[in-house]
N, C-alpha and C positions, 0 to 999 in steps of 0.2 A: 432426467428431470421430469416431474409431473406437476401440473397445476390442477387444483380443485377449485372450481368456480361456482359461486353462488350469486344470486341476483338481487337487485334492489326491488322494492315494491313499485316505485314510480321513477321513471326516467325523465329528467328535465335538466338538460345541460347544454353547453356550447362546446363544440369540438373543432379544433383546427386540424383539418385533414392533411396527410402528407402530400407533397407535390407529386404530380403524375410521373411515374417512372417511364411510361410509354413516350411522353413528350420529352422528358429529360434525356432519355437515351438517344432519341432522334436528334435533338438539339445539340448534343455533345458531338455526334459524328459530323453534323453540318459545321459546327464550330471548328472542328479539327481540319475540315476541308476548306475552310475559309482562311484567306491570308490575313492574319492578324484578327482584330475584333475582340469584343468583350466576351468573357465567359457568361453563359446564360445565368440568370439570377434565380434564386429559390429552387435550386436543383434538389431532386429527391436525395434523401440520405439513406436509401435502402441499399441492400447488398448488390442488387443487379446494376444499379447506377455506379456504385463505388468501384466495381470491377472494371467498368468501362473507363472511368477516370484514371485508374491505375494503368490500364492497358495503353491508353493514349499518352500517358506520361513517358512511355518509351524507356523505362529504367531497366528493363530486362528483355532478353531475347526470347524468354519463355513467358507467355501470358496465360495465367490461370484464371479462367472466368468462373470457376466453381460450378454452381448449378444454374447459371444465368443463360437461358436459351436465347433471349434477345441479344445478349452480348456476344454469344458465339456466332450468330448469323450476321449481325451488323459488323463486328470486328473482322470476320473473315473477308467480307467484301471490302472494308476499309483497308486492311493490310494488303490486299491484292493490288491496290492502286497507289500504295505508298512505298517509296524506296526503302529497301532493307529486307532482312531475313528474320522471320519469327516462327516460333512454334506456339500454337494455341491449343490449350487443353482445358480440362475441367474435371468434375467429379466422376465417379464410376458410372453413375446414372447418365451423365452427359455423354460419356463414351459409348452409350447405347442408344442415343437419340440421333436419328438419321439426319444427314446433311448433304447427301449425294446430289440432290436436285440443285441445290445452290452451287456446290462445287462444280458440277457439270456445266451449269450456266456460265460461271465465271471462267472456266477453262475454255468454253466456246468463244468467249470474248478475248482470250489470250492469256489468262492468268496462269501463273506457275504455282500450282498447289499439289502437294503430295500427301497421301495418307500415311501416317506413321504406324498405325495399328491396323484394325479391321477395315477393309474397304467399305467406304460409304459412311464412316463414322469418325468423329474426332478421336484422337488429336490429329492436327494438321501441321504440315510445314509449308510456309508460304514465303515465296520470294517476290516482293512487291515490285511493280514497274508500271510505266504508262501503258494503258490499254486503249485500243481504238474504239471499241463499242460497235454500234450498228444495230441490226435487227436481231431480235432474240425471241424465241417462244419458250414459255414455261407453264406448267400446269397451274390453273387457277384454284384448284381444289386442295392445295397443300397449305402449309403454314404461310400466312400473309407476311411473316417476317422475312422469308426468302425474297418475296417481291419487294418489300420495303428496303431491304439491304441493297438490292440492285438499283432501285430508284435513287437512293441517297447518294450513290457514287456516280450516277448517270451524268450529271453536269460536268464532271472532270474527265469524262471519256472523250477522246479526240473527235469522234463522230457522234457523240451523244448516244442516245438509246431509244430504239423503238421496241417496246415490250408488248408482245401479244400474249394474253392469258388464255389458255385453251381449257375447254370443259367448263364446268360450273365454277364460278368465282365465289369463294367463301371469305368471311371476315373483311368484306369490302370497306367497312368504316375505318379499319386500321390502315388500309391502303390510302384512303382519302385523307386520313390524319397525316400521313407522310407527305402527301402532295400539298396539304395545307401548310405544313412546316416549311417545305421547300419554297412555297410562294412567299411566306413570311420573310424569308431570307433572300428574296429578289430573283428567284429562279422560275422560269416558265416551264411548267410540267403539267400536261393536260391529257384527259381522256380524249382521244381523237376518233375513237369508235367505241362501240359497246364493250369491246374486249381488248382495246389497245391503248397504251399510254405512250406519249412521245415527249422526250426531253432533249432539247438541243444542247450542244456544248456551250457552257456559259459559266461565269464565276459566281459563287455565292457572295452576297453582299453583307458587309458588317452592319450590325444593328444591336441595340439594346433589346433584350428579350427576357421576360419574366415567366416562369413556368406556373401554370395554374394547378389547382389541387386535383387529386385523383378520384374520378367517379367510381372506379372499381373499389376503392377503399370505402366509399360511401355506402356500397351495397350492404355491408355488415351492420351499418346503423339503421338502414331501412329495415333489415331483418329484425333487429332488436325491437324497433317500434311496432312491427307487425306482430311480434310475439307478446307484446305488452297488453295485458287485459284492460288496463285503465284507459277508457276513451278520454281523449283530451291530452294524453301524454304527448310531449313535444320536446324537440331540441333543435338547435341550429348547428349547421355544418359550415365552417368558414372556408373560403377559398374556392368554392365550386362556382363555375361559370355557367350562367344561363346561355343557351345556344352553343355550348361547347361542341367541338369537333370530335371529342372522344366518343367512340362507339358505345362505351359502357354508360354514357349519360342517359341511355334508354332505360336505366334502372328506375328512374323516376316514373316512367310510364308503366313499367311492369308492376311495380309495387303499388301504383294507384289502384290496381285491381284488387289488392289486398287491404285497401283502406288507408293507405298512406298518401297524404296530399303534400305537394311541394310548392312552396312559394319562395320568392326571392326578396331579400331585404336590400334596399339601396343605402349603402353606407358612405356614399360619396366616391368620386373618382380616384381618390388617393388612398382608399382603404380596400381591404379584402372584400370581395363579394361574399354573400352569405345566403345559404339555402335554409329555409325554415320548414321543418317536417312536423306534421301533426297527425295524430292517430284518430281514425274514424272507423265506423263499423264496416265489416266486410261481408258482402252477400254472395261471394263467389263460391260456387259448388264444385268447380273443376277448372284446372288450368291446362291449356294446350299452348305450347310455344316452341318456335324454331329458333335455336340459339346459334345458328350459322354465323351470324354477325356479331354475337356477344358471348363467345364460349366461356370467358372468364367469370360470367355471372351465373353460370349453370349450377355450380356447387351450392351457392347460397340458396337458390330456389329449390334444389333437390333436397336440401336439409330442412327447409322451413315448411314446405307444403304438407308433408305427412304429419308433422307435429301439430299443424293447424287443422288436420283432418281433411285436407283438400287433395283428392286424387289428381294425378297429373300425367301428361304424356309429352315428353320433351324430345325434340328432334334436333338435328344439326350438331351432334356431339362428337363427331368422328375425331376431331383433333384432340379431344380430351385424353385419348389413349396414348398420345406421344408427348404429354406434358411432363412435369416433374415426376409424376408417377402415372400409372394407368388410372386416371381419375374416375372413370366409370366403375371399374372393379373396386376401387377403394371406397367409393360412396356406397356401393351395394353391401360391402363387407361391414362398414361402420354403422350404417342404418339398421342392418340386421341385429347388431348388438343392442340397439334401442327398441327392437321389436317390429321393424318395418321391412317387408319383403319387396325389393325392387326388381324389376324385370328388364333385361337388356335385349335389344333387337338389332341385329346386323352391325354391331359395334358402333352405332351412331344414334341410337334411340334408347331412352330410359323411361320407364313408366312405373306408377304406383296406383293400383286399383282398389286400395283399401285393405290389402292382405296383411295380416299381422302374424307374429310369432311371439313366443315367450321371450321377453327381454332379459338380458343378463341382469343379475341382481345388483351388481356395481360395475357397470360398463366403463371401460377406459378407451377413449378414442385414440387410435394411432394416426400419426400425421404423415407418414411415408415421405419425409423430407419435403413436404409440400405445404407451403405457407397458407394456401387457401383452404386446406383441410382444417387447420387449426382455427382460422378466423370464421369459417362458416358454421362450425359446430359449437364454438364458445357461447353464442347467444342462446342456444337451446336450453341453457341453465334456467332461463326465465320460466319455461314450461315444466322442465324436469326437476326443478328444485336445486339440483347441482349437476355439474358435468365434470368429468376428469379427462384431461388431455395430456398425452405423452409428448415429450420433445416440443414444448410450446415455443421454444426459441426460433423455430423455423419462420416466424412472422417477419424476421429481419430482412427477408428476401424482398419484401415490398412495403411493409408497414411496421418499421422498427418500434414505434411507440404505441402499438395497438393495445398492449396490456395496460400501459399507463393510462390510456384514454378510457379503457373499460373501468379502471379504478376511479377515475374522475367522474364517471357516470354513475358510480355507486356500487359497482360489482365488487364482491369480496373475492380475492384470489390468494389461495394458500399454496405455497410451494412445498413440494415433497420430493426428496431425492430417491 
């Protein structure tokens, strides 16, 4: 399937963003480890959250998490401390995404995990049981999801967990988000040193909890407004929380450099919070940014800056190579179709110095089974007149009603088979 997307002249709308899948997925694991309690409210309806819900339901000994990396990491840790035997698997791409660091850490704590196929990669066979816990070292410069997976199960370990992160610590906001969720459910989990987190054995507490909207999803609306030529264009995004613990809430500060200002509307304590975005002039001549703590925002900025004629140098991108696809290579390939030559350095940096090439006459963007490829390229229709995207259904991984929201904002989307 292919979508052909054309844009409206003026964007002025109100969008209800999806619930945060990062918070939803953490809250679901915590709920499963809590004795009783209410299911979290306003859970994300994306694929990544749905596979966790199905996996936790325990209706099958084989748990297929499809392409959900978060689900693979979180469920591997959860199943290790939960009585029973399970096989956890996923898509072909998932079977080539490394998980050895997490498996080694869990085995060190006493977990019974075996590789079914290639050593170091899913699928896994897990025989769950009570684990003691104790002191553990793990590299801090790998996916923060490994660290969060260990932290989420730490309170149910007999001796708790003292987790030391070695080397550079990346994606720290995602670790802090996990600690915040643990605090919200009554658990004491603290940084006790610059590189060490301590969690004592203790039960999670029951409570009512409502999931806030997703700041990662908001980034595509910031992109849309940055691409809009009409100064004064505006729209409101419902459900975003001012002072959010989501690392990607920094998108409001990054896009302020591109002329997008963010205010918050007070709708009363019983209603959704609301962010008001407005378009102002942009005087930025170049952008340099380290995405170590917000890697999921990188594709949005990589796509928008060249289209706006803004050279960039982005660092902290190493984890992009082990996501749903090699996102660095994918962005280089697809931007070249549009006439922009990006340069990669050391597998962790990407830059554009203004170099152009002849664009394809009718480029079609491939999505590589990666939801963020589709969502970061679609707004470019504003500057390009139209854009064509293959396999647009991949957005269901994190933002199932993305295309419906674009239509609400005035975009025309034609489906072609």
